[in-house]
Residue, then its C-alpha position, 0 to 999 in steps of 0.5 A: m152508679q157512674t156509666v163508664k165508656a170504653l173510650d174514656t181515659c183513666t190514669d193508666d192511659l197517661r204517661w205519668i201516674i201521680r202517686y199520693d199518700p193521704a196519710r202523709c198529706t196535711m192538705c196544705g194545697s202547695c202541690v195544687a197551687q204550684c202545678m202549672q199543668n193543672a193536673i191535680e185537684v182537691r176532691m172529696m173521698r168517702q170512707e167507711l170506717t168501723v169504730s167503737r164509741k163506748p168503753w167496751p167493744d161495740p163496733e159500728k159502721t160510720h162514713l166519713a168524707r175527707p179531702v184528698i188530691r186526685q189526678k185529672t185524666d183528661l188529655a188537656h191536663q195530663c201530668v208531664g212528670c216535672g216533679f214540682c209537686a214533690k219538690v214543694c210537698p213538705n211531707d213527701a206525700i206526692h210524686p209522679e211515677r212513669n207509666p210503662d203501659q201508657r197509651i198516649p202515642v195512640i190517643g194523644r193524636v185525636h186533636g192533631p200532631i203531638r207537639r213538644g220540646g226537648r230531645t228525641n225520645l227514640n234515638t238515644q244511642r250515641t256514637l260518642d259512647a263507643i269511642v274512647v281515648g286510646r293513645i296515651s303518650q308515655m315515653t317516646d312522646p311524654a304526656l303533659d301536666s294538665e295542672r301546670h302546662t300552658f295550653d292554647m285553648r282557642a278555635p277560629l271563627g272566620r275564614v282562615l287563609p293558607s299561608r300561600d294566599l297570605s303572600t299576596e295580602l301581606q308584604v314587608k315594608d321597612g322591616k315591618l309586616v304590612k297588610t296590603g289587601h283584604t283578609p277575611p276577619v277571624n276571631w279566636i275564641y273558646p272551643l265551646i259556644f253557647s248555642d242559639m236559643s232565642i228570647g221567646a223560646l227562653s224566658t227573658r230571665a233564662w236568656e239573661a242568666i246565660a248572657m251573664a255567664a258568658a260575660y263573666l267567663n270572658e271578663e273574670c275567668g279569661l275564657p273567651v266563650r261566645m253566645s249565639s243570640g238565637e233567631g228573635g233579636m236582642p235587647v237594644k241596650l245590649m246591642e249598644s253596649d260593649k258586651l256585644k263583642y261576646f255575642i254572635i247575632q243569628i239570622a234565620s229564615g223568619h228574620f225575626g227581630w232584624d228590624r231592631i238590629v238594623k236600626a241599632l247598627p249606627r249606635m253599636k260601640v263594638d262589632p259582634a263576635g260573628v253572624l250566624i245564618k241558620i239554614g236548619q237545626g238538627a232536632k227538626p231539620g227541614d221543618g223551620g222554626l216554631l214559637p207558639a202563640s202562648k209564648v209570644a208575650p208583649h215583650i216578645q212582640a216588641i223585640r220581634g216586631v210581630p203581633k201575638s200569633t204562632l210564629h213560623s220560620p219557613p223551612n228555607h230562606q226565601g229567594l235563596y235556592s242554591i248555595e251560590e245564591s246564599v254565598q253571594k246574597m247573605h254573606l256579602s250583604l251581612n259582611a257589608a253591614f259590618g264593614f267586612r269586619v265580622p265573620v259570617a258562618i252558616k248553620c245546617a242540620a246534619s244530613a246526607t247533603s252536608v258534605s256537598v254543602y261544605n264542599n261548595l262553601l270551600r270553593d267559594p271564590y269570595r272567601i266569605c264563609g267563616g264557619f260551618f256549623i253542623d247540628g245533629i239529631q240529638g240536639g234539643t228544641g223548644a217546639a216541634n212536631e213529635v214525628s219530626l223530632d223523633h224520626t228525621g235528622h242525622p247523627v252529627v258524628s259521621k257527618l262531621r267526620d265526612c266533612y273534615l275528610a272531604a276537606v283533607r282530600q282537597g288540602l283545604q282542611g282548617q280554612i272553613p272552621l267546623w263546629a259541631g253540636g247536637g247531643v254534646g253533653l247528653t250524658g253530662n260530660a261535655a268535655a269528653d264529647a267535645f274532645k272526641m269531636i275535635c279529634l274527629g275534625a271539629n274546631g269546636v262544639f256548641v251546646g244548648k240543652l245542657l245550659i238550660q239543664l244547668l238552669g234547672c230544666v228537668g226535661n230529658e230524652n226519656g219523656r220527662c216534662n219536655n213541656c217547652s212548647t206550651g209555655l208552661c215550663p215548671n221552672g220558668i226557663c221556657s215560659q213567658d208566664p210571670r208567675l212561672v218565670a219568677r221561679l228562676d233565680v238568675d244569679r244562681g243560674a248564671q253561677a251554675i253555668v260558670d262553675y260547669m264551664l270552669a270544670f269543662d275547661s279543666e277536664l278538657r285539659k286533662l284529656m289533652a295532656p295525656i296525648g301530648n297536645s298543648s293545642l286543640p288536637v283538631g283531626r287527631s283521630d289517632a288518639l281515639v279508638a272505637t269499641d264498636q267495629a262498625v263505628a271504627e270502620k265508618l270513622g276511620i279510626a282504630y278498633a279496640c276490643 
């Protein structure tokens, strides 16, 4: 008889229980072979049967040993609920089932803090879901036809000067408008940016699929979508190609990959769309970046110029301890690197200090900052301490609104474009989220988690999978394991993103048309109503019941 101790774990302690029907199983072994978590194994099961071997009833007992699939109960090999076993099983004999009586929050910390990827598992209520489009143009100002009307779907990336400041930079000579001074660079792009996810956090094939989609949308669909590289560098061939104009190069506190970027500068045929300085991200604000050693494969080491080890980005840019220093050092040096032709923007986590940062950037006498990216708590991440992911940060909507109204009070709205993200597309409908954000003051939005969901990611805010930090992504999206990466179809993934973006564009027009706007309704909060009175009062919009 086996001795069982009180502290031994069993399947009822784990987040997911694997349900298995031996009567349907053919023992093909597909589920065991494909489980990247090694959560199941083949074991022998002893059965006692009553049989009759004669032509008349003559029951006798016999024993039979047969192979079955069993779930492992040790924490190192616990099931994460990805469902890949069910996907490969030819007879539907196995599938994971969520366990409401799990004990992982308690027993999972015996080896230190719990780390995972994905989104927050606790803060799932969204302000955007309490907002609807309430103003519909009907007779006094007729609505537009979303299918036939021409819409201006462009947002600025770069410092936009007011007309009073342009008078000193532009003059009329011989009947022509001549530029006599320096004006900040501005790129007019689509109001949705593919957010920064690095090569390393994503597999090379996943990053390639998103990059292919961005290029196709620009060249074949006429949608000037831009993609941020993420911290970690870019392929040299891409930086030296004419496709670089579709990319925003990111620099974060770790400066990973920037040696290769600097060396590629003399050979760049075109300028990038912009430079994004990441101060913080919404999913784990103040915690810095993290790429576990399990994901630092040889090609990642080459791109980033690092040995195989866990790569931490400091929580702040070293030597930059004030907004003024950030403006003077980072913005000026990065603009100088590209001859002051490339807009430079800052990305911060939404927090109680967001408005203070934005106000200081607005007052920048050098007029360098070309965008303010605010990332909220419901954004995703590839790796974080669970306590940071679930318990730190700020929802993005109220901070976006606060920043916009702060600029309005100074008459400076629109000068530094506001871009917002963190949970955009959480329910699958990114167009509705983007429209509401724009009406509240954003010039555009950025999405990340949505893109990898289109590539096949099954992780969600309810605790399914979220195994990004281990390098064991079952769909090869957040892994560097060649066996797992081979599961990702680059062409199909890129096509899925393109198809979604075309639907996004159509849906965004269908929301702009009823309110009578042919251009982006930035700050048109009168088009929105809130079904929650507290939300209405906070955002300064009408309450509807």
